C-alpha positions as CSV (number, residue, x, y, z in Angstrom):
1,M,0.0,0.0,-0.1
2,I,1.3,3.4,-1.0
3,E,1.4,5.9,1.8
4,R,1.8,9.7,2.0
5,Q,5.3,9.2,3.1
6,H,6.1,7.2,0.2
7,L,4.6,10.0,-1.9
8,Q,6.6,12.5,-0.2
9,M,10.0,10.5,-0.5
10,V,9.4,10.0,-4.3
11,K,8.9,13.8,-4.8
12,T,11.6,15.0,-2.7
13,I,14.1,12.5,-4.4
14,H,13.3,13.8,-7.5
15,D,13.1,17.3,-6.7
16,V,16.6,17.3,-5.3
17,G,18.2,14.7,-7.4
18,T,20.0,12.5,-5.0
19,V,19.1,10.1,-2.0
20,T,21.7,11.9,0.1
21,Q,20.1,15.4,-0.3
22,A,16.6,13.9,-0.1
23,A,17.3,12.2,3.2
24,K,18.7,15.8,4.7
25,A,15.6,17.3,3.4
26,L,13.4,14.7,5.0
27,Y,15.5,14.4,8.4
28,V,16.0,10.8,8.0
29,T,19.2,8.8,7.5
30,Q,20.2,7.9,3.9
31,S,20.1,4.2,4.7
32,A,16.6,4.5,6.2
33,L,15.5,6.2,2.9
34,S,17.0,3.8,0.7
35,H,15.3,1.0,2.6
36,A,12.1,2.7,2.3
37,M,12.2,2.9,-1.3
38,K,13.3,-0.8,-1.8
39,K,10.5,-1.9,0.4
40,L,8.2,0.2,-1.7
41,E,9.4,-1.4,-4.9
42,H,9.1,-4.7,-3.2
43,Q,5.5,-3.9,-2.2
44,T,4.3,-2.5,-5.5
45,G,6.3,-5.1,-7.6
46,V,7.5,-2.4,-10.1
47,A,10.8,-0.6,-10.3
48,I,10.4,3.1,-9.5
49,W,14.0,4.4,-10.1
50,Q,16.7,3.6,-12.5
51,K,20.4,4.7,-12.3
52,S,21.6,7.4,-14.9
53,G,25.1,7.7,-14.0
54,R,25.3,8.9,-10.5
55,K,21.8,10.3,-10.5
56,L,18.7,8.6,-10.1
57,T,15.9,9.0,-12.8
58,L,12.3,7.9,-12.6
59,T,10.7,4.9,-14.4
60,S,7.6,5.1,-16.1
61,A,5.9,3.7,-12.9
62,G,7.9,6.1,-10.8
63,R,6.7,9.0,-13.0
64,S,3.1,7.9,-12.1
65,I,3.7,8.0,-8.5
66,L,5.1,11.4,-9.0
67,V,2.1,12.7,-10.6
68,M,-0.1,11.3,-7.8
69,A,2.4,13.0,-5.4
70,N,2.1,16.5,-7.0
71,K,-1.6,16.1,-6.9
72,V,-2.3,14.6,-3.4
73,L,0.4,16.1,-1.4
74,P,-1.0,19.7,-1.7
75,Q,-4.5,18.5,-0.5
76,F,-2.9,17.2,2.6
77,Q,-1.0,20.0,3.2
78,R,-4.2,22.3,2.8
79,F,-6.1,20.0,5.3
80,E,-3.6,20.2,7.9
81,A,-3.6,23.7,7.7
82,E,-7.4,23.8,8.2
83,L,-6.9,21.7,11.2
84,E,-4.2,24.0,12.6
85,A,-6.5,27.0,12.1
86,I,-9.2,25.0,13.8
87,Q,-7.1,24.3,16.8
88,K,-6.1,27.9,16.9
89,G,-9.8,29.0,17.3
90,F,-10.6,29.6,13.7
91,K,-13.1,27.7,11.7
92,G,-10.9,27.6,8.3
93,T,-9.4,29.7,5.6
94,L,-10.9,30.6,2.5
95,K,-8.2,30.7,-0.3
96,L,-9.0,33.1,-3.3
97,G,-7.1,33.5,-6.8
98,I,-7.4,36.2,-8.8
99,E,-6.5,36.4,-12.6
100,C,-7.2,40.1,-13.4
101,Y,-5.5,43.1,-12.2
102,P,-8.7,45.3,-11.6
103,C,-10.7,42.7,-9.7
104,F,-8.4,43.2,-6.7
105,Q,-10.1,46.5,-6.1
106,W,-13.6,44.9,-6.3
107,L,-12.6,42.0,-4.2
108,L,-12.0,44.3,-1.5
109,K,-15.8,45.4,-1.2
110,V,-16.9,41.7,-0.9
111,V,-13.9,40.7,1.4
112,A,-14.7,43.4,4.0
113,P,-18.3,42.5,4.6
114,Y,-17.6,38.8,4.4
115,L,-14.9,38.9,7.1
116,Q,-17.4,40.9,9.5
117,Q,-20.4,38.3,8.9
118,Y,-18.0,35.3,9.5
119,P,-15.4,36.3,12.0
120,D,-14.3,32.3,12.4
121,V,-13.3,32.5,8.8
122,D,-10.0,33.9,7.3
123,V,-9.4,34.8,3.7
124,D,-6.2,34.4,1.9
125,V,-6.0,36.3,-1.4
126,K,-3.5,35.2,-4.1
127,N,-3.2,37.7,-7.0
128,E,-0.1,36.4,-8.8
129,F,-1.7,34.4,-11.3
130,Q,-1.8,35.5,-14.9
131,F,-4.3,33.0,-16.7
132,G,-2.7,30.1,-14.5
133,G,-5.2,30.1,-11.7
134,L,-6.8,26.7,-13.0
135,G,-3.8,24.7,-12.0
136,A,-4.0,26.2,-8.4
137,L,-7.6,25.2,-8.2
138,F,-7.2,21.8,-9.6
139,N,-4.3,21.4,-7.0
140,H,-6.4,22.7,-4.1
141,D,-4.0,25.6,-3.5
142,I,-7.1,27.9,-3.9
143,D,-10.8,27.5,-3.1
144,L,-12.1,29.4,-5.9
145,L,-10.9,31.5,-8.8
146,I,-12.1,34.9,-9.9
147,T,-11.5,35.8,-13.6
148,P,-12.9,37.4,-16.7
149,D,-11.5,34.9,-19.0
150,P,-13.1,31.4,-18.4
151,L,-11.2,28.5,-20.0
152,H,-13.9,25.8,-19.9
153,K,-12.6,22.5,-19.0
154,K,-13.9,19.2,-17.5
155,G,-14.1,19.7,-13.6
156,V,-14.5,23.3,-13.4
157,T,-17.9,25.2,-12.9
158,Y,-18.0,29.0,-13.8
159,I,-20.5,31.0,-11.9
160,P,-21.1,34.4,-13.7
161,V,-21.0,37.2,-10.9
162,F,-21.3,40.6,-12.7
163,D,-21.3,42.1,-16.3
164,Y,-19.3,45.0,-17.4
165,E,-18.1,46.9,-20.4
166,Q,-14.5,47.5,-21.6
167,V,-14.3,51.3,-22.5
168,L,-11.7,53.4,-24.0
169,L,-10.3,56.1,-21.6
170,V,-9.1,59.4,-23.0
171,H,-8.3,62.9,-21.8
172,K,-11.1,65.4,-22.3
173,S,-9.1,67.4,-25.0
174,H,-8.2,64.1,-26.8
175,A,-9.8,64.3,-30.6
176,L,-11.7,61.1,-29.8
177,A,-13.4,62.5,-26.7
178,E,-16.5,63.5,-28.1
179,H,-16.8,60.4,-30.2
180,N,-19.7,58.3,-29.2
181,Y,-17.7,55.0,-30.1
182,V,-14.5,54.2,-31.8
183,S,-13.6,52.1,-34.7
184,P,-10.3,49.9,-34.7
185,A,-9.0,52.2,-37.6
186,D,-9.5,55.1,-35.0
187,L,-6.9,53.7,-32.4
188,A,-4.0,52.9,-35.2
189,E,-2.2,55.9,-34.5
190,Q,-2.7,56.1,-30.6
191,V,-0.3,54.9,-27.7
192,L,-2.3,52.5,-25.9
193,F,-1.9,51.7,-22.0
194,T,-2.9,48.3,-20.7
195,Y,-2.4,45.9,-17.9
196,P,0.8,43.8,-18.5
197,V,-1.0,40.8,-20.0
198,E,0.0,39.0,-23.2
199,T,-1.6,40.7,-26.3
200,S,-3.3,37.5,-27.2
201,R,-5.2,37.5,-24.0
202,L,-6.3,41.2,-24.2
203,D,-9.9,41.9,-25.0
204,V,-9.1,45.2,-26.8
205,F,-6.5,43.2,-29.2
206,N,-8.3,39.8,-29.6
207,Q,-12.1,41.1,-29.8
208,F,-11.5,44.4,-31.2
209,L,-8.4,45.6,-32.9
210,T,-7.2,42.3,-34.6
211,P,-10.6,41.2,-35.8
212,G,-10.7,44.8,-37.4
213,G,-7.4,44.4,-39.1
214,H,-5.7,47.1,-37.1
215,S,-3.4,47.7,-34.3
216,V,-2.0,50.6,-32.5
217,K,0.9,53.0,-32.9
218,R,2.4,51.7,-29.4
219,H,1.4,49.5,-26.7
220,R,2.8,50.2,-23.2
221,T,1.9,48.3,-19.9
222,L,1.6,49.3,-16.2
223,E,0.4,47.3,-13.2
224,N,-1.1,50.0,-11.2
225,T,-4.4,51.3,-12.0
226,E,-3.8,54.9,-10.7
227,M,-0.7,55.3,-12.7
228,L,-2.2,54.1,-15.8
229,M,-5.0,56.6,-15.5
230,E,-2.5,59.5,-14.7
231,M,-0.6,58.9,-17.9
232,V,-4.1,59.4,-19.6
233,K,-4.5,62.4,-17.7
234,N,-1.3,63.9,-18.9
235,I,-2.0,63.1,-22.4
236,R,0.5,60.5,-22.8
237,G,-1.9,58.0,-24.4
238,V,-5.4,56.3,-24.2
239,A,-6.1,53.2,-22.2
240,V,-8.7,50.7,-22.0
241,L,-10.5,49.7,-18.7
242,P,-13.6,48.4,-17.2
243,D,-16.4,51.0,-17.0
244,W,-16.8,50.0,-13.2
245,L,-13.4,50.8,-12.5
246,V,-13.4,54.1,-14.3
247,K,-16.6,55.2,-12.3
248,Q,-14.8,54.2,-9.0
249,N,-11.9,56.6,-10.0
250,E,-14.0,59.4,-11.7
251,S,-12.1,62.6,-13.1
252,A,-13.2,65.6,-14.6
253,E,-10.2,65.3,-16.8
254,L,-11.1,62.3,-18.5
255,R,-13.8,60.9,-20.8
256,T,-14.9,57.3,-21.7
257,V,-15.9,56.1,-25.2
258,R,-17.5,53.0,-26.4
259,L,-15.2,50.4,-28.4
260,G,-17.5,49.9,-31.4
261,S,-21.1,50.8,-31.8
262,E,-22.1,47.8,-29.7
263,G,-19.5,48.1,-27.0
264,L,-17.0,45.4,-25.9
265,S,-19.0,43.6,-23.3
266,K,-17.4,41.1,-20.5
267,T,-18.5,39.1,-17.4
268,T,-16.6,38.2,-14.5
269,F,-16.9,34.6,-13.1
270,I,-16.0,32.6,-9.9
271,A,-14.6,29.2,-10.8
272,I,-14.8,26.4,-8.4
273,R,-14.0,22.7,-8.6
274,S,-17.4,21.1,-9.9
275,D,-16.7,17.6,-8.3
276,D,-15.9,19.1,-4.8
277,S,-18.2,19.2,-2.0
278,Q,-17.9,22.9,-1.3
279,S,-18.1,24.2,2.2
280,R,-20.6,26.7,3.2
281,F,-18.1,29.4,3.4
282,V,-17.4,29.1,-0.4
283,E,-20.9,29.0,-1.3
284,E,-21.8,32.2,1.0
285,F,-18.8,34.0,-0.6
286,V,-20.1,33.6,-4.1
287,D,-23.8,34.8,-2.7
288,M,-22.2,37.8,-1.1
289,A,-20.2,38.6,-4.3
290,K,-23.5,38.8,-6.3
291,Q,-25.1,40.9,-3.6
292,V,-22.3,43.4,-3.6
293,C,-22.4,43.8,-7.4
């Protein structure tokens, strides 16, 4: 029978490259670790390691065990963290992942009342994802993922939270400021500011400029919303932002213009694992997010 300790041993040896270093990392003797690996191979009836010079490499069976270790071990760690939180007087930690830069400002409006309503629950926010949050969701590193760009895969359920529109932000003196809407050709000579996301995943490119057969004179990126808007205020270029974010940061110096006659509509989703029995804290966070919107 393969146990958790076996998974950890295989993963550690693979990660560090040698039994000697793995034994140090696991705080066991080298002989004890070697014995445990030989015993595991005997129990399973398959070879897990093969020598490649001085280095051990995994066999096909060993790679299968490593895949399982990478999947299962984070779940053990998450469960232990929850037990530790309960021991300290908390009832759990809700782990959130964010795949969009402006969503963090919206999230604060949800987290604040959520923490007040559920004092026994902690909230941990991971906002380092740039379209890589699904892996964290599947690995149980996070409980839910906030994203405007759903990647429909088996095992994930996307819950729509709120709709919004991507708009062009310009200075009030800009030539496009009085337009009801702009065409892709109107941006051909513009300096465009966006968040630092690859062009192929930016709505203004993949849903507006590229289908229209145009691009911009120059594309610049900034992580900070306030700095991005400041560049537009100082007539350094134009920007594309969610309409709700612009309303939160209204300025007499700025104007918004629709992208195309119909506008560029988007939806923010909360993604959860389909086959997971979600805790009531996850379900109620989703409900509260909808209410806040």
